[in-house]
C-alpha positions as CSV (number, residue, x, y, z in Angstrom):
1,X,-149.3,11.4,-17.8
2,X,-149.0,11.8,-14.1
3,X,-148.8,8.9,-11.6
4,X,-152.4,9.2,-10.3
5,X,-153.9,9.1,-13.8
6,X,-151.7,6.0,-14.7
7,X,-153.0,4.2,-11.6
8,X,-156.6,4.9,-12.5
9,X,-156.0,3.9,-16.1
10,X,-154.5,0.5,-15.0
11,X,-157.4,-0.1,-12.6
12,X,-160.0,0.7,-15.3
13,X,-158.2,-1.6,-17.7
14,X,-158.1,-4.3,-15.0
15,X,-161.8,-4.1,-14.3
16,X,-162.7,-4.2,-18.0
17,X,-160.3,-7.1,-18.7
18,X,-161.3,-9.2,-15.7
19,X,-165.0,-9.1,-16.8
20,X,-164.6,-9.4,-20.6
21,X,-164.3,-13.3,-20.6
22,X,-167.7,-13.6,-18.9
23,X,-169.6,-11.2,-21.2
24,X,-168.3,-12.5,-24.5
25,X,-169.1,-15.8,-26.2
26,X,-166.3,-15.6,-28.8
27,X,-163.2,-17.6,-28.3
28,X,-160.3,-15.4,-27.3
29,X,-162.6,-12.4,-27.9
30,X,-162.2,-12.4,-31.7
31,X,-162.6,-16.1,-32.7
32,X,-165.6,-18.0,-33.7
33,X,-168.7,-17.8,-31.5
34,X,-169.3,-20.8,-29.2
35,X,-172.5,-21.2,-27.4
36,X,-172.0,-22.0,-24.6
37,X,-168.3,-21.3,-24.3
38,X,-166.5,-23.7,-21.9
39,X,-165.1,-22.8,-18.6
40,X,-161.5,-23.7,-19.8
41,X,-161.8,-21.1,-22.5
42,X,-162.9,-18.5,-20.0
43,X,-160.0,-19.4,-17.7
44,X,-157.5,-19.1,-20.5
45,X,-159.0,-15.7,-21.5
46,X,-158.8,-14.6,-17.9
47,X,-155.1,-15.5,-17.7
48,X,-154.4,-13.7,-21.0
49,X,-156.2,-10.6,-19.9
50,X,-154.3,-10.7,-16.6
51,X,-151.0,-10.8,-18.6
52,X,-152.2,-7.9,-20.8
53,X,-153.2,-5.8,-17.8
54,X,-149.8,-6.5,-16.2
55,X,-148.1,-5.4,-19.5
56,X,-150.1,-2.2,-19.5
57,X,-149.1,-1.5,-15.9
58,X,-145.4,-2.3,-16.6
59,X,-145.4,0.0,-19.7
60,X,-147.0,2.9,-17.8
61,X,-144.6,2.4,-14.9
62,X,-141.6,2.5,-17.2
63,X,-142.8,5.6,-18.9
64,X,-143.4,7.5,-15.6
65,X,-140.0,6.6,-14.1
66,X,-137.8,3.7,-13.2
67,X,-139.4,0.3,-13.2
68,X,-139.0,-1.5,-9.9
69,X,-138.3,-5.2,-9.7
70,X,-141.1,-7.3,-8.1
71,X,-141.1,-10.5,-6.2
72,X,-143.5,-13.4,-6.3
73,X,-145.7,-11.7,-3.6
74,X,-146.6,-8.9,-5.9
75,X,-147.7,-11.2,-8.7
76,X,-149.7,-13.4,-6.2
77,X,-151.5,-10.3,-4.9
78,X,-152.1,-9.0,-8.4
79,X,-153.6,-12.3,-9.4
80,X,-155.9,-12.3,-6.4
81,X,-157.0,-8.7,-7.1
82,X,-157.6,-9.5,-10.8
83,X,-159.9,-12.5,-9.9
84,X,-161.7,-10.3,-7.4
85,X,-162.3,-7.6,-10.0
86,X,-163.8,-10.2,-12.2
87,X,-166.4,-11.3,-9.6
88,X,-169.3,-9.2,-11.1
89,X,-168.9,-10.9,-14.5
90,X,-168.7,-14.3,-12.8
91,X,-171.9,-13.6,-10.9
92,X,-173.7,-12.4,-14.0
93,X,-172.6,-15.4,-16.0
94,X,-173.1,-18.3,-13.5
95,X,-175.0,-17.2,-10.4
96,X,-177.9,-15.0,-11.6
97,X,-181.4,-16.4,-11.8
98,X,-182.5,-17.1,-15.3
99,X,-186.0,-16.5,-16.7
100,X,-186.3,-20.2,-17.4
101,X,-186.5,-21.1,-13.7
102,X,-190.0,-22.1,-12.3
103,X,-190.9,-20.3,-9.1
104,X,-191.8,-22.4,-6.1
């Protein structure tokens, strides 16, 4: 796999992983169904998905060549990017208008 394909693969995994906690009502994606699932569960899932995405990126980087050491700045920027990629799922879950709303 070349470097360009690896970058696109990590971005696709990140977009999918950042939005999964908002579109799924199961605890940790495979557990029992909770309706509605609490915000703390979604936050925990978001953190676990961010770690999984980071692991996929690290694995691909080590397979392509030498893995570079990263400072805290990299992880802070990656966390901000991951939260930004999850914004469509957040909007769909919490900010969209429901059909139960009465029009003015």
